[in-house]
N, C-alpha and C positions, 0 to 999 in steps of 0.2 A: 331652226335649232338653237341659234344663239339666244333668241327670245325666250325659248322654253327653259334653257338653263338659267337665265336671269330670273325668271319667275320662280324656279325651284329654289335658287339661292335666296331670293327675297323671303320665300316662305320659311326656309330653314333659319334665316336670321331672325325673323319675327318670332319663330318658336323658341329660339335660344334666348332672345330678349325677354320673352314672356316668362320663360323658365327662371331666368336670373331675377326678374322682378318679383316673381312668386317667392323665390328663396329669400330675397332681401326683405320682403314684407313679412315673411314667416319669422325670420330671425329678429327683425326689429320689433315685430309685434310681440314676440315672446319676451324680448328684453324689456320693452316698455311695460308690459304687463307685470313682469317680475319687479321692476323698479317701483311701479305704482303700489304693488302689494307691500313691498318693503316700506315705502313712504307711509302707506296707510297704517301699517303696523307700528311704525315709529310714532306717528301722530297719536294713535290710540294709546301707546305706552306713555307718551308725554301727558296726555289728558288724564290718564289713569293716575300717573304720579302726582300731577297737580291736585287732582281730587283727593287723593290719599293725604297729601300734605295739608290741604285745607281741612279735611276731616279731623286729622290729628290736632291741628291748631285750634279748631272749634272745640274739640273735646277737652283740650288742655285749658282753654279759656272758660268753658263751662265748669270744669272742676275747680278752677280758681274762684269763679264767682260763687259757686256752691259753697266753697270753703269759707267764704266771708261770714257765713252764718255761725261759724264757730267762735267768732270774736264779739259776740253780743250785739247790742243795738248800736248801729253806726249811722251817723247823719248822712243825708243824701250827698253832700259835697265830699265827704270822706269816701263814700262808695265810688263816686264818679272819678275822683282823683286816683283811687286804687286801680280802677279799671284802666285809666289812662296810663298809669305807671306800668301795668301789666302789658299794655300794647307797646309801650316804649322799650320795655325790658321783659320779654316773655319768660325768661328764666328766673324772675324775681320770686323768692320763696318767703311769703309772709309769715308762715309758721316758723321757719328757721330764724327770721328776724326777731320774732317775739321771744323765742327761746334764747336767742343770743342776748337780748336786752335783759332777760332775767339773770343771766350770768354776769353781764357787764355792770348792772346796778350795784350789787354788793361789792364786786371787785374794785370799782372806782371809789365808792364810799369808804371802804375799809383801807384802801391805799391812802386816801386823803386823811383819814383819822390817824393813821400810823405815820403820816408825813413822808411816805414813800412816793414822792411825786414823779420820779424818773420811771417808775413802774407803770404809771397810768397816763403819762404825757401823750403817748401815741393815740389815745382815745379821746383827747380833749382838743378843742380848737384853742387858738392863742388866748382869746379873752377869758375863757373858763379856766385855762391853766394859770393865768396871772391871778385871777380871783382866788383860786384854791391855794396857790403858792403864798400869796400875801397873808391869807388866813393862817396857814401853817407857820409862817415866819413870826407872825404876831403871837401866836400861841406859844411857840418855843421861847420867844423873848420874855414872856411872862412866867416861863417855867412850868407850863401846864402840859399834861399828858392826857390824851383822849384814849379811852379803852372801850369804845362803843362797838356794837356788833349787830348786824342784821340777823334777827332770829327767824323771821318768816316773811316771805312775799305772799301776801294773801290774794292779791289781784293785780293784774296789769291790763289796762284798758287803752285802746286807741282813742286819743282825743282829737287829733287833727292830722291831715295829710296835705302837704302843699308841694306843688311842682313849680320850681322857679328856674326857668331856663334849662340847663343841663343837670340840675340837682333836684333831689327830693328830700323834703323834711318831714319826718314823722314824729309827732308829739305823743308821748305816752304818760299815763297817770299810774303811778305805783302806790299801792296801799300796802304798807308793811308794818311789822312789829320790830322795833329796834330797842336795844338796851343802850342807853346813852349815859356814859360815865366820864367825868373829868376829874383828874387828880392833880395835886401839885407835885413839885419835884421830889418831895419827901414821901409821896405815895398816899397822902391824906386826901380823902374824898372831898372834892369841892362842889360837885354838882352831879345829880343823877342817882340812880339806885340800881345795884346789880341784880336785885330780885324782882324788879318791876319793869316790864317792857312797855314802851310808849308806842301808841298808834301814830304813824306818820304817813302823810300823803305828800308825795313829791311829783312834780310835773317836769319831765325832761324832754328836750327836743334833740333828736339825732338827725344828722345830715349825711348824705352820700351822693357821689356823682353817678348819674344814671349810666349804666353800661360799663362802669369801671370793673375790671377783673378783681380788684382788691375788695374783698367782702366786708372789710371793717367799716363801721359807721363812726362818725365823730360827734361827740356831745358838744352842742353849741349853746344850750340855754338850760338853766335850772331855776325852779321856783317852787315855793310851797303851795300845795293844793288847797 
């Protein structure tokens, strides 16, 4: 009898153990399956996000490169440096820079002609500021007054692009029509003609730190074209 009860107890214990094992496996199996599904979903979302980001980046880069056609014939080195600049600063807006240069050119020149150096100082590096200031001081010492004006900017062309460390330099050629008039302190015409515009070609170099949140460029060099 005792042996029979022991056998029955062993059978019941085995059945209970099997039942518990099945329950544990069922619960763990569901949990692991759910976690795998979540992990797979997260992985898919991450890959999808990365692909979307790369697609947007590629599209933006293609648009940028396509936009270079709007700036006429560019040398290979200029194109390569513009591509490099875009890679270093994807938010760089070449069209915006060109439009800004068209506004800066007459503003700087007319400020210089009028002797209003404080108004244009922020757009000049120290060397250019000193050159302009010395010219203004010499002119005023002679009692001369300049009444020149930019009549039209006929063309602006990219001449060169250089990336030097953390800065980028862009050199532009401006072809303009300017009325250049100089008078003495009594208002008598010394040089120039109010009715005749002069064709002028200026080559200016602007510099800016790559990635700087300040959008302003600084004029670092000027010369006649």
